[in-house]
C-alpha positions, -999 to +999 in steps of 0.1 A: -510+820-545-492+793-525-458+781-535-467+746-525-467+720-553-500+702-555-489+667-565-524+652-565-537+678-588-508+673-612-513+636-612-550+640-620-541+664-648-518+639-665-541+609-657-514+590-637-525+564-611-494+543-609-467+538-583-448+568-569-413+557-563-380+575-572-371+548-597-367+544-634-401+528-640-419+557-623-398+583-641-406+568-675-443+565-667-446+601-654-427+613-684-449+595-709-481+606-691-470+642-690-462+645-727-495+629-737-517+651-714-500+685-714-490+697-749-461+718-758-478+752-766-464+786-772-495+809-775-484+834-749-453+847-768-472+847-800-498+870-784-473+892-767-483+879-733-458+873-705-446+838-696-442+838-658-421+809-644-430+811-607-445+777-596-479+791-587-483+806-621-470+775-639-494+753-620-524+777-626-517+776-663-506+740-670-525+721-643-556+742-634-564+754-669-567+738-703-533+752-715-499+739-723-466+756-722-431+756-736-398+743-722-393+766-692-428+760-680-431+723-688-398+713-672-403+736-642-436+718-636-421+683-642-391+691-619-414+701-591-434+668-595-403+647-596-388+663-565-421+659-546-419+621-554-383+620-541-362+621-572-328+638-573-331+664-600-307+690-615-319+717-638-297+721-669-298+744-699-293+737-736-284+755-768-310+747-795-297+734-828-328+719-845-330+747-872-294+758-871-270+751-900-243+725-889-215+750-894-232+779-874-218+789-840-236+778-808-264+801-797-275+811-762-290+788-736-327+790-744-338+755-735-345+739-701-339+702-695-335+680-664-309+655-652-323+629-629-299+607-609-310+571-604-294+540-591-289+530-628-271+562-635-280+597-647-310+602-671-321+632-691-358+640-687-372+666-710-410+672-715-406+705-733-386+704-765-413+714-790-396+704-822-391+667-814-408+661-781-392+633-761-417+607-751-394+590-726-363+598-705-329+589-719-299+574-702-270+599-703-246+577-721-228+586-753-225+568-786-253+543-782-287+544-799-317+546-775-351+537-788-384+550-775-420+544-787-417+574-810-380+577-819-344+568-818-319+591-801-282+593-792-259+615-772-225+626-785-197+640-763-180+667-782-155+692-766-169+687-732-205+692-742-233+667-749-250+668-783-285+652-784-294+638-819-327+624-831-330+600-861-352+615-888-362+603-923-333+623-938-308+611-912-296+622-878-306+657-867-292+676-837-318+687-811-297+707-787-263+709-770-258+711-732-233+707-704-238+696-668-235+730-651-265+734-628-288+763-635-306+785-610-339+803-614-324+836-627-306+816-655-340+804-667-356+838-662-331+853-686-335+826-712-372+828-709-373+865-714-353+862-746-373+833-759-407+849-752-399+884-765-372+884-792-381+885-829-352+862-834-370+833-818-398+814-835-423+817-806-431+854-811-441+849-848-452+813-851-479+792-835-464+759-823-481+730-805-470+694-802-482+663-784-472+626-784-497+599-779-490+562-782-478+557-818-482+592-832-469+627-828-492+657-835-476+690-845-493+722-854-471+750-869-492+780-878-520+766-900-503+732-909-513+702-888-489+672-892-493+637-878-461+617-876-452+581-870-420+570-854-388+589-862-406+617-879-422+598-908-452+618-919-486+600-918-508+629-928-508+667-932-536+692-936-542+729-937-562+747-910-583+771-931-605+790-905-607+802-870-634+776-862-612+748-876-583+760-854-606+760-824-616+724-831-580+713-835-569+730-803-597+713-784-598+679-800-562+672-808-543+692-782-570+696-755-562+733-750-582+765-751-568+798-764-564+826-738-580+851-762-607+849-789-597+823-814-601+848-842-573+868-827-550+838-827-559+828-863-553+863-875-517+862-862-506+831-880-497+825-916-506+797-939 
């Protein structure tokens, strides 16, 4: 497979027909189109299948097939698209805090995110955080609240690291912690291997899909489908009670197809 990035195919996949300039308007438009069209999806680790990060494999899965991916795949694809357009992009890594008790020590770098340098200053772009998927890039500026269509966020500078927080119904919740040290491919390969194989990460035991679209966030965790409004307010929840129902939700809500028989996926997830 060729290592060349196929920008036209990517743009068709996300349904983007706007301007292509390395500016904030284009970055925001591409970010929004990507998170609407290509869902966060972690079926490969759940099924014990590998998660290759080379660009041809990522394009084949996320662009050519009806599949999504998790952070390392999503942000690798988005980075390639941004660089093809002409953006200056630096790959970073984060330590996930979404489910961590506040007093717990920092964990390993198991999340990929991007810093994009614009004339307005640096922005964080992240199309792959599957607990609170960002629907827009955020200016890398601390101690201010930044509103998007689906949420309110703020960065905090603590001990030389940036902490990204999201406003939720119960208050502020930390998404992840990161610094500005550039990462290379081998850094991501190591984090990806841990994330896709370890029983200590959720993806090997839990089916997780997420997509944002206009004024709602769709999240599937095992057999529970939740639709949220802005800032995590729940609009509706329902249980997925059969393999056929799971197939329908994957197709109609997330526009993805399972890589194996849907009965095999359903059998691996708990209620």
